Each structure stands twice: as C-alpha cells, then as structure tokens.
SEZAZA-360389 format. One line per field, with one value per residue: residue in one letter; x, z, y of N, C-alpha, C, O in turn. Coordinates in nm, 3 decimals. Layout:
SEZAZA-360389
residuo	[a, ...];
n.x	[X, ...];
n.z	[Z, ...];
n.y	[Y, ...];
ca.x	[X, ...];
ca.z	[Z, ...];
ca.y	[Y, ...];
c.x	[X, ...];
c.z	[Z, ...];
c.y	[Y, ...];
o.x	[X, ...];
o.z	[Z, ...];
o.y	[Y, ...];
END
This chain:
SEZAZA-360389
residuo	[m, p, a, m, q, s, t, a, p, q, r, s, v, r, v, r, q, p, l, r, k, a, t, n, l, s, l, s, v, d, v, l, e, a, a, k, a, l, e, l, n, i, s, q, v, c, d, s, y, l, r, q, l, v, m, q, e, q, e, r, r, w, r, s, e, h, a, e, f, i, a, a, y, n, a, t, i, e, t, e, g, l, p, l, d, q, w, r, t, f];
n.x	[-8.439, -8.215, -7.920, -7.874, -7.657, -7.407, -7.386, -7.196, -6.868, -6.574, -6.332, -5.999, -5.822, -5.549, -5.286, -5.076, -4.740, -4.485, -4.215, -3.888, -3.544, -3.222, -2.982, -2.700, -2.624, -2.490, -2.466, -2.470, -2.272, -2.349, -2.628, -2.710, -2.645, -2.809, -3.059, -3.062, -3.051, -3.292, -3.438, -3.546, -3.678, -3.468, -3.451, -3.729, -3.789, -3.622, -3.719, -3.985, -3.957, -3.812, -3.991, -4.194, -4.061, -4.005, -4.260, -4.344, -4.157, -4.222, -4.482, -4.415, -4.270, -4.468, -4.654, -4.483, -4.431, -4.688, -4.770, -4.831, -5.069, -5.240, -5.249, -5.368, -5.608, -5.715, -5.739, -5.925, -6.148, -6.179, -6.258, -6.476, -6.621, -6.732, -6.764, -7.085, -7.202, -7.434, -7.641, -7.602, -7.710, -7.636];
n.z	[4.889, 4.760, 4.912, 5.007, 4.852, 4.906, 4.754, 4.781, 4.717, 4.752, 4.990, 5.066, 5.358, 5.480, 5.679, 5.861, 5.881, 6.125, 6.091, 6.007, 6.120, 6.034, 6.258, 6.467, 6.671, 6.958, 7.031, 7.237, 7.129, 7.151, 7.196, 6.975, 6.771, 6.855, 6.821, 6.544, 6.467, 6.540, 6.362, 6.422, 6.374, 6.421, 6.426, 6.446, 6.687, 6.868, 6.826, 6.911, 7.180, 7.287, 7.236, 7.422, 7.661, 7.656, 7.674, 7.925, 8.092, 8.031, 8.145, 8.410, 8.470, 8.430, 8.626, 8.848, 8.821, 8.851, 9.098, 9.342, 9.271, 9.219, 9.473, 9.627, 9.497, 9.544, 9.815, 9.840, 9.721, 9.904, 10.137, 10.053, 9.875, 9.550, 9.283, 9.201, 9.278, 9.426, 9.238, 9.083, 8.905, 8.890];
n.y	[-6.427, -6.186, -6.056, -5.718, -5.499, -5.262, -4.945, -4.768, -4.625, -4.838, -4.794, -4.813, -4.880, -4.724, -4.799, -4.600, -4.622, -4.574, -4.352, -4.449, -4.492, -4.565, -4.706, -4.764, -5.036, -5.195, -5.521, -5.816, -6.079, -6.354, -6.340, -6.218, -6.405, -6.622, -6.504, -6.460, -6.731, -6.813, -6.690, -6.436, -6.104, -5.864, -5.589, -5.525, -5.651, -5.504, -5.241, -5.274, -5.358, -5.133, -4.934, -5.005, -4.977, -4.701, -4.592, -4.690, -4.547, -4.288, -4.283, -4.331, -4.104, -3.906, -3.971, -3.919, -3.642, -3.545, -3.612, -3.476, -3.330, -3.540, -3.672, -3.463, -3.440, -3.701, -3.681, -3.486, -3.605, -3.811, -3.676, -3.511, -3.662, -3.794, -3.564, -3.448, -3.693, -3.748, -3.737, -3.951, -4.243, -4.503];
ca.x	[-8.418, -8.075, -7.862, -7.849, -7.522, -7.375, -7.340, -7.090, -6.736, -6.495, -6.217, -5.904, -5.776, -5.404, -5.230, -4.947, -4.621, -4.396, -4.090, -3.778, -3.416, -3.107, -2.897, -2.604, -2.639, -2.389, -2.539, -2.390, -2.259, -2.424, -2.765, -2.742, -2.640, -2.929, -3.177, -3.055, -3.080, -3.439, -3.504, -3.617, -3.652, -3.394, -3.494, -3.866, -3.785, -3.559, -3.810, -4.100, -3.918, -3.774, -4.126, -4.264, -3.970, -4.025, -4.400, -4.337, -4.082, -4.303, -4.587, -4.354, -4.236, -4.600, -4.700, -4.399, -4.454, -4.825, -4.799, -4.884, -5.203, -5.311, -5.264, -5.456, -5.739, -5.766, -5.775, -6.051, -6.260, -6.199, -6.338, -6.594, -6.693, -6.721, -6.848, -7.229, -7.233, -7.573, -7.729, -7.563, -7.816, -7.580];
ca.z	[4.866, 4.762, 5.009, 4.954, 4.847, 4.923, 4.620, 4.811, 4.666, 4.845, 5.025, 5.131, 5.480, 5.486, 5.810, 5.846, 5.956, 6.179, 6.018, 6.064, 6.088, 6.062, 6.366, 6.502, 6.807, 6.996, 7.093, 7.268, 7.010, 7.172, 7.187, 6.826, 6.699, 6.889, 6.750, 6.407, 6.445, 6.563, 6.257, 6.473, 6.313, 6.527, 6.421, 6.496, 6.837, 6.939, 6.817, 7.000, 7.317, 7.316, 7.243, 7.549, 7.769, 7.647, 7.728, 8.075, 8.152, 8.017, 8.240, 8.540, 8.495, 8.441, 8.764, 8.942, 8.810, 8.891, 9.221, 9.444, 9.232, 9.237, 9.617, 9.665, 9.437, 9.612, 9.952, 9.825, 9.695, 10.037, 10.236, 9.992, 9.784, 9.406, 9.237, 9.146, 9.318, 9.477, 9.123, 8.998, 8.905, 8.868];
ca.y	[-6.290, -6.153, -5.965, -5.589, -5.457, -5.119, -4.886, -4.673, -4.673, -4.899, -4.724, -4.890, -4.811, -4.743, -4.780, -4.533, -4.682, -4.474, -4.324, -4.525, -4.440, -4.661, -4.670, -4.869, -5.095, -5.297, -5.633, -5.932, -6.175, -6.477, -6.316, -6.189, -6.523, -6.698, -6.426, -6.495, -6.870, -6.831, -6.607, -6.315, -5.980, -5.804, -5.455, -5.520, -5.676, -5.396, -5.132, -5.294, -5.348, -4.995, -4.850, -5.049, -4.909, -4.559, -4.572, -4.714, -4.438, -4.170, -4.297, -4.318, -3.959, -3.830, -3.995, -3.844, -3.499, -3.498, -3.688, -3.382, -3.312, -3.670, -3.688, -3.366, -3.480, -3.815, -3.639, -3.410, -3.711, -3.879, -3.589, -3.457, -3.756, -3.767, -3.457, -3.501, -3.832, -3.754, -3.752, -4.077, -4.336, -4.635];
c.x	[-8.268, -8.032, -7.851, -7.698, -7.503, -7.332, -7.227, -6.952, -6.652, -6.371, -6.120, -5.848, -5.629, -5.352, -5.089, -4.836, -4.538, -4.264, -3.981, -3.649, -3.312, -3.029, -2.796, -2.626, -2.534, -2.463, -2.436, -2.397, -2.351, -2.575, -2.797, -2.743, -2.766, -3.048, -3.180, -3.094, -3.229, -3.517, -3.589, -3.580, -3.588, -3.436, -3.638, -3.864, -3.733, -3.657, -3.931, -4.070, -3.887, -3.900, -4.193, -4.183, -3.998, -4.166, -4.406, -4.272, -4.155, -4.418, -4.532, -4.328, -4.359, -4.647, -4.616, -4.425, -4.587, -4.864, -4.870, -5.032, -5.289, -5.341, -5.367, -5.602, -5.803, -5.806, -5.906, -6.171, -6.281, -6.282, -6.463, -6.681, -6.675, -6.811, -6.975, -7.263, -7.378, -7.672, -7.701, -7.671, -7.757, -7.490];
c.z	[4.867, 4.863, 4.944, 4.958, 4.848, 4.786, 4.646, 4.763, 4.782, 4.871, 5.106, 5.251, 5.483, 5.622, 5.795, 5.937, 6.006, 6.093, 6.087, 6.025, 6.129, 6.174, 6.398, 6.643, 6.829, 7.082, 7.130, 7.158, 7.026, 7.153, 7.039, 6.749, 6.725, 6.831, 6.609, 6.376, 6.464, 6.454, 6.307, 6.393, 6.422, 6.536, 6.488, 6.644, 6.911, 6.942, 6.913, 7.143, 7.368, 7.326, 7.381, 7.657, 7.773, 7.708, 7.874, 8.145, 8.144, 8.130, 8.384, 8.571, 8.501, 8.578, 8.871, 8.944, 8.858, 9.029, 9.328, 9.399, 9.259, 9.389, 9.663, 9.615, 9.510, 9.754, 9.941, 9.802, 9.828, 10.134, 10.182, 9.908, 9.644, 9.371, 9.172, 9.183, 9.373, 9.361, 9.036, 9.010, 8.883, 8.983];
c.y	[-6.249, -6.042, -5.827, -5.552, -5.307, -5.058, -4.785, -4.718, -4.728, -4.819, -4.814, -4.811, -4.835, -4.709, -4.717, -4.581, -4.567, -4.465, -4.404, -4.470, -4.543, -4.608, -4.789, -4.913, -5.191, -5.407, -5.740, -6.038, -6.305, -6.458, -6.285, -6.309, -6.615, -6.638, -6.472, -6.641, -6.897, -6.749, -6.498, -6.190, -5.890, -5.653, -5.436, -5.546, -5.565, -5.272, -5.150, -5.293, -5.208, -4.904, -4.876, -4.969, -4.761, -4.523, -4.588, -4.594, -4.312, -4.165, -4.277, -4.165, -3.874, -3.849, -3.917, -3.696, -3.448, -3.562, -3.599, -3.360, -3.433, -3.690, -3.585, -3.396, -3.595, -3.772, -3.558, -3.508, -3.784, -3.808, -3.544, -3.549, -3.713, -3.655, -3.514, -3.638, -3.846, -3.769, -3.879, -4.173, -4.482, -4.674];
o.x	[-8.200, -8.106, -7.819, -7.628, -7.585, -7.250, -7.170, -6.922, -6.657, -6.308, -6.160, -5.830, -5.584, -5.374, -4.999, -4.848, -4.521, -4.217, -3.982, -3.634, -3.313, -3.010, -2.817, -2.646, -2.490, -2.514, -2.331, -2.501, -2.415, -2.643, -2.902, -2.830, -2.820, -3.137, -3.282, -3.159, -3.284, -3.640, -3.692, -3.466, -3.661, -3.453, -3.661, -3.928, -3.790, -3.674, -3.973, -4.143, -3.930, -3.911, -4.241, -4.245, -4.012, -4.178, -4.467, -4.324, -4.154, -4.443, -4.596, -4.359, -4.358, -4.680, -4.668, -4.439, -4.603, -4.982, -4.960, -5.119, -5.398, -5.455, -5.454, -5.700, -5.923, -5.903, -5.990, -6.279, -6.396, -6.365, -6.559, -6.796, -6.612, -6.924, -6.972, -7.352, -7.435, -7.783, -7.767, -7.725, -7.835, -7.433];
o.z	[4.966, 4.890, 4.825, 5.056, 4.791, 4.714, 4.554, 4.767, 4.894, 4.774, 5.201, 5.243, 5.488, 5.672, 5.729, 6.059, 5.933, 6.034, 6.208, 5.918, 6.239, 6.188, 6.354, 6.730, 6.739, 7.190, 7.066, 7.107, 6.933, 7.100, 6.988, 6.664, 6.632, 6.791, 6.558, 6.276, 6.410, 6.454, 6.247, 6.349, 6.510, 6.646, 6.571, 6.721, 7.014, 7.046, 6.984, 7.223, 7.477, 7.409, 7.447, 7.737, 7.880, 7.786, 7.943, 8.244, 8.239, 8.194, 8.467, 8.677, 8.573, 8.644, 8.966, 9.048, 8.899, 9.067, 9.397, 9.486, 9.316, 9.425, 9.741, 9.688, 9.538, 9.808, 10.031, 9.859, 9.861, 10.204, 10.258, 9.875, 9.615, 9.422, 9.100, 9.121, 9.363, 9.387, 8.936, 9.120, 8.859, 8.982];
o.y	[-6.276, -5.947, -5.823, -5.574, -5.236, -5.116, -4.726, -4.837, -4.676, -4.777, -4.882, -4.690, -4.949, -4.599, -4.770, -4.578, -4.469, -4.562, -4.423, -4.409, -4.599, -4.488, -4.902, -4.828, -5.261, -5.380, -5.753, -6.078, -6.353, -6.546, -6.325, -6.326, -6.676, -6.713, -6.517, -6.671, -6.992, -6.741, -6.466, -6.174, -5.844, -5.600, -5.347, -5.474, -5.530, -5.209, -5.058, -5.236, -5.169, -4.815, -4.783, -4.899, -4.702, -4.428, -4.507, -4.544, -4.234, -4.063, -4.214, -4.111, -3.774, -3.751, -3.859, -3.632, -3.333, -3.562, -3.647, -3.372, -3.424, -3.722, -3.626, -3.379, -3.594, -3.826, -3.566, -3.491, -3.816, -3.866, -3.536, -3.520, -3.611, -3.647, -3.614, -3.696, -3.954, -3.814, -3.907, -4.187, -4.574, -4.783];
END
C-alpha cells in the first residue's frame, strides 16, 4: 500500500539571522595569528563568546536586582509551603 502524501503546499522555514555591524577590535597578534592558522572564523567566535558573556552578565544582574524578592519568596515557601500543594497529585 503506498504511503499517503500531503497535499498541503510546502513552506520553507527561514531562520532570521541577527543584524550585524562592522566594528574594530584590538586583538593580541599571537592569538590572532594562531586563530587564522587554525582557520577559525574570528568574527563568529567573538560574536558567540560575547553573546555568552552578555547573557551571563544579564542573568547575574537580574538575580542581584531581584535578590530581595527571591529571598522573601523562598522564606514564604519555607514557612507556608508551596501554594496549592495540598491538591497536588504527583
């Protein structure tokens, strides 16, 4: 029996790339030469690492800015338990 095929039109999914902007960086000559020798995409490596650092710093700042609320919430949970916990079935 032949497999059924969809008659729906095929749509291609396009992944949107973030906008990019040229910038100047000062890098250590030895590291730059080693990266080029290894055929690393320097822009991609810098972008990826900087993105990771930005996310980590944003998370650190968020935790710092909300530390009082988190502590108060945890204290409430410690003394009163989880909301609706008595009806939980798992």
